N, C-alpha and C positions, 0 to 999 in steps of 0.2 A: 569621135576621133577617127573612125573608119572613113567617114566622108572627107575629112581633111586629107588623109593619107592618099586616097584614090584621086583626089583633085591634083595633088602635087606630083605624083609619079609620072604621068605623061608630060607634065610641064618640064620636069627635069630631063626627060628623055629628049624632048625637042630642043631644049635650050643648049644642050651640049655642055662643054666645059666652062663656058662663060659664067654659069651660076656659081661654080666653085671659086671663081676669082673675085666675087663681090666682097667688099669690105663688110665685116660683121656689123650688125645693127648695134647701136649704143644701148647699154643697159639702162633700165629705169631706176632711178634713185630718188629719194625725197628731194634732193637738191635740184634735179632737173625735171621733176614731175610737177611741183607746185608753181605753175607759171601764170594761171589765169583763173577767172571766176568759175569756169567749168570744172577745173581741177579741184577747187574748193568745194563745190557742190558734190562732186564725186566722192571726196573724202568724207563729207558729212553723211552721204548716203550709205557708205560703208559702215559708219558708226551706228546709224539706225539699223542697218542690216544685222548687226550683232544681237539685237533684241530677238531676232527670229530663231536663234540657235536652239537646238534641243536642250542645251544646258541652261538656257535662260527661259524666255517666255514660250518657246516652241513646245516645251514639255515639262522640264524638271522643276522650275519654280512653282508651277501650279501643283504638281504632284507633291512636292515637299510642303506646300502650303495647305494641303488637305489630308494626305494619307496618315500623318501621325495624329491627327485631330480626331474629335468625336464625330466628324461629318462623314467620314468615308472608311470603307473596308475593301478588301480584295483578296482573292485566292491566288493572284498572279505572283510568282516568285520574284519578279523584277522589282516589286515594291514591298516585299516582305520585311526588309530591314527597317523601312520607314514606318510601317504599320505597327511592328512589334517594338519599335524604338530600341533597336539593337545595332544601329549604324556604327561603323568603324572607319578608320582611315582608308580602307580599301573599298568601301561602299560606292557603287557607281555614281549615284546622284551627288554624293559628297564631293567627288572629284570633278564631275562634269559642271556643276554650278560654279565652283571655284575657277576652273579653267576658262569656261565660256565668259564669265563676268570679267575676268582680267583681259580677255581678248577685246571685249567691249570697251573697257577702260583704256586699253592701249590705242584703240582706234580713235577714241575721243581725244587722247593725249596727242596723237598725230595732228588732228585738226587744230587743237589749241596751240601747238608748237609751230606749225608751218603756215597756217592761213593768215596770221597777222602780217606776214611779209609779202602777201600777194597784192598787186595793184589792181583794185576792183572797186565797185560801188561800195562806199564806206558803210552805208546803212545795212546793206545785205551782209557784208563781211562781219559786222558786229552781231547781227542776228545769228549767223552761222556759229560764231563763237559761243553765243548764249545757249544755243541748242546743244552744243557739245558739252558745255558746263552742266546742263541739266542731265544729259545722258551719263556723264561720269558720276554725278551725285547719285543718280538712281542705282547704278551698279554698286557703288560703295555702300549705299543704304541697305540694299539686299544682302550684301556680304557681311556687314558689321552685325546685323541682327542674327545671322546664322552662325558666324564664326568668332565674333568678338573682335578684339584688336587685330589689325591687319598691316601688312606692308603697304605703305602709302606710296604708290607709284604715280608720280605727277609729270613725268617726262616719258616720251616714247621709248620703248624697249626695242632696239634695232639690231641687237646682236645677242648671242648666247654666252658672251663673256661672263665669267664669274663675278667680275666687278659690277656688272649690270644686274645679274640675276639674284645675287645674294643680298638680302635686305632684312633687317630686323622688323619686328612688329611695332607699329605705333599703338598707343593705348586706344581704348574705346572712345575716350573723350577727345583725343586728337583726331580720330577718324570722323566723329560727328562734327567737330569744328570745321574740318575740311568740307564736309557735305554742306553745312550751313553756308560756308563761304562760297562754294560753287553755286549754290542756289541764289545767293545774293547777286553774283555776277550774271547768272542766267536771267534773273528778274530785271536787271538793268538793261540787258541787251536784246532780249527776245521781243518779237512783235506784240503789239497790244491786241490786235484782232486777227481774224483769219484772212482778211483781205478778200478780194473779189473772186478768186479762184477756189472752186470747191476742193481741189487737191490740197489747198493749204490746211484743211482740217486734219490732215495726216501729220502735221508738223507740230512741234512744241511752240506754244505761245505763252505769254506772261501768266495767264490764269492756270495753265498746266503746272508752271513753276510754283505758283501759290498753292495749288492743291497738294503737290508733293511736300512743300514746306509744312503744310498742315499736318500731314502724316508724320513727318520727321519730328516736329515740335510735340505732337501728341505722344510719340514714343518716348521722347525725352521728358515728358511731364512738364513742359513749358506751356502751361494752359493759356495764358494771356496771348502769347505769340501765336499759338495755334488758332485762337479765336480771330485774331487780326488777319492771319493768312487766309483762313476759310472765308471770312467776310469779303475779302477781295474777289473771290470766286463768286460768291452768292450775290453780290451787288453788281457784277459785271454785265448782267443781262445778255450773256452769250449762250446760256444753257437753260434748258427746261427739262423737267422730268417727262419722260415719255408717258402719254396718257395711260397706256396699258403696259404693265410689267412684262407680259408675254411678248410684246413687240420690241422689247430691248434686245431680243436674241433672234438670230446671231448678231454680234456686234458688227457694225459697218458704218462707223462715223456718224451716228445719229445725234439728235439734238441734245441728248443727255451726256454724250461722250465728251470727256475732257482730254484724255490721251489714250490711244490704242496702239498696240503693235499691229502693223499692217502685214497681211499675208495675201499673196496673189493667186494661190492655188496651182502653182506651177512646181515643177520638180525642184527648182532651186529657191522657190519662194512660197512653199506650201506649209500648212500647219499640221503637225504630226498628231497633236493631242486628241482631236475628235475621233480618229480611228481607234484610239486606245481606250476610249470611255463609252462609245456608243455600241448598242447591240448590232448584230449583223442579221439582215440589213438594217440601216443603211451603211454600216461599217463594211470595210472591204472583205473581211472574213471573220470567222468565229474563233475566239480564244478567251480565256478569263480576263476580264477588263479591269482597268485601274479605276479608282475613285467611285466605287459603288456606294450609293447612299446607305448609311447605317439604319437599321430598324429604329434605333434610339432617336435619330434625327427626324425620321418620318413620324414618329410618335410625338415628338416635341413640336413639330409644325402642325398647324391647323389645316389639314388637307381637305376639310369640308368647306371652310369659309375664306381662308386666306388665298387671295388670287395668285399669289406667288407659288402656291402649293396645291391648289385644288384642280380638279379636272376641268380643262378649258372647254370641253365639248368637241375638241378636234382629235380625231384618230389619224395618226400619221403612219408612214411606213415603219417607223420605229416602235409605235404603240400609242397608248393613250397619253396625250400631252397634258402634263400638270405644270407647265411653265418652267419651273426649276428642274423637274425631272420628268422622264417618260417611263410609263409602266408598260414593259414589253411582255408579250405572251408568246412563248415558243416552247416546243418540246425539247429543244436543246438547252441544257442548264446554263450554258455560257450566255445565252441571249434571252433569258427569262427573268422578270423581276424589274426593279427600279434601276434606271441609269441616268446619269447627268444629261441634261438636255439644254445647255446654254450655248452649244455650238452645233448647228443643225443642218447646215448645207451638206448634201451628199458628199462625203469625202472621196477624194480621187487618189486611191492608192497612197494613203498617208500624206496627201497634199491638199488639205482643205483650204478653201478660199476665205474662211471665216477669220475675222480679226480677234484680238484679245484685249479686253478692258484692263488697263492699268489703273486708270482714275476715271470715275464717273460722278455725276452730280449727287446722287443719293448717298454715296460714301462720304462726300464732303459735308453734306447736311448732318449726317450722323456723327461725324467727327466734331463738327461745330457744337452739336448738342452735348456730346460727351465732355468736351473741354469746358464749355460754359457751366455745366453742372459741377465739374471738379473745381472750377475757379470760384463760382458764385453760389453754388447750391442750386436746388430746383428753381427754375424761373420760367416765365411765360414765353420769353423769346426762344429759349432752348426747346421748350415743349412744342412750340409751333413747328419747328423743324422736324421734330420726332413725329408729330401728328400728320404732317404732310406725307411722310413715308408710310405711315399706317393707313392714311386715307386711300392712297393708290392701291394698297393691298386689300382694300375693302373692309378695313377694320375701323371700329368706332374711335372717335377722338377721346383722348384722356384729358381729365381735368387735373389741375395741379394737386388737388386733394388726393388723386389716385396715386401720385408719385411724390408724396409730400416730403420725404426724406431724401438726402443725397444718395443713400444706399438703394432705396426703391427706384429712384431715377436711373442710377447706374445699372441696376438689374435690367430695366426695360431697354436701355440703350444696347446692352450686351445682347439681349434677345433679338432686337431688330437687326443688329449687325449680322448675327448668325443667319437669320432667315432671309435677309435681303441679299447678302453677299455670298451665300453658300456656293461652294465649288469654284469660286473665282480666284482662289489662291490666297485668300486673306486669313482664313480661320486660324491656322497654326501661328501665324505672325501675331494675330490678336491675342491668342492664348499665351504666347511668349511674353508679350509686353504686360499682360495682366499679371503674370507670375512675377516679373521683375518689379512691377509697381508694388505688389503686395510685400515682396521681400524688402523693398526700400521703406515701405510705410505699411505696417501690419493692420492699420485701421482702414486701409483702402482695399476692401474685400470685393472680389468678383465671384459670381456663382461658380464658374469653372475657370481654371487656369491650366497652363501647360504642366505645372507640377501635379495637379490632380490627375491628369491623363498619364503622366509618368508613373505616379503611384499605382494607378489602376492596372497599367500594362506591365510594369517592371516589379511592382511590389514594394517600392520605396520611393521617397521623394528625393531622388538623386538630382541635385542641382547641376551636375556636370552635363546632363542631357538637355539642358537649356541651350547648349551650344553644340554644333557639329565639331568633330575633330578636323584638323587640317588634313588634306589628302596626303597619303604616304609619299606619293611622287614629289609633292612640294617639299616635304620634310627632307627627302633624299637630295633634292636639288639645291635647297637653300639652307646652308649650314647655320644660319642665324635665326631660322624660324623655329620658335619654341612651341611644342604641341600643347593643346588645351588640356587642362587637368582631367584625369579620369581615363585618358586614352593612351 
């Protein structure tokens, strides 16, 4: 800002009064902005940019996905409400995720509302709309799992008028129906391959839509549809498991990646989370970190044989590299012990260049195995997917006789999801869907669910804590928004 001011002061002095006689520049409005293909691309970039916010994948979705679970602990007061499951309508993450997600939804709505009227290449226009449908579906999927039924905003919010802001909740079923519909639109419109440019790997294509469909259908217990969606990804030949689990990190659009949030490592495009979870060094400075691996998780993992958890032989600036975590040795208590090690580039004052996995191939393989077991019981096809994940981890293959019952197979899938995807923001969401599945069908038992964690932490199996409350600011601003039970 100082540079701009200094540049214009001498200009104004030399120009004299003529400057004051210029006609004012016209204001930018949606009607005069959306004129050409560049404007459409800019609007879509803004929609992608919303994924970088601290309230979405820049920080809080990951922290909420791990801190209430059995994976992580912390002495940092900023995440205390999440770890102790004492969140309220005033809790920071409760408000930031809701607000940031609706910012993302609104940006997607802008694209969907204005881009159809732009005269441009019709194929690319359709792809832009497909990508926007995916982004809107992703935000609503994150929200409905955390808050339940929501106001379904499908048009751009362009004013603060009460007629625009005030909206009642739609039901959970209605929100999911919209998510499924948006993903159908996205699947029809998005590109089928990455194309010739490497940069295209940063964008949503059809298989990313299919991967998200898999996760949505799995959450809804629509097993057959989850299998179909996952199979589209697995048979696309666009992805491969990285030969080494350790080489998956940090994420940077590798061959296993289906969709990542992109970070540039700059002040306005950097990733906050690594500085919050790594010891110092390489983190910028020392303080009690978020997402510290729990002793229970390290005891649960095979840190001697499992390549995802054993010492790789590499000693880094952060400490001994165990692939999923790093064991730091410091006289400073803040920087001693285990720390998450899936984002490793030296952070730059809370502006890491590392990306964030939203969807990757191993996750889809595990979802396929889970859905297939729930639909058909233990079978060799599902076990092959599971064994592929185990093989990369250096674990021996299982025979069908080792997981002969649906329950035994389910237990093994749950175990591999926890060990494979630890710290990637999925654990609490898995535990939530396990709890909801068991509530809907008591014969569908999982070794650990969110209700077990709630019981352990709060002393009772309070189902109200399967949802966040709505932020108090939203309750104050939206007179039709009814608060979730228990808050």
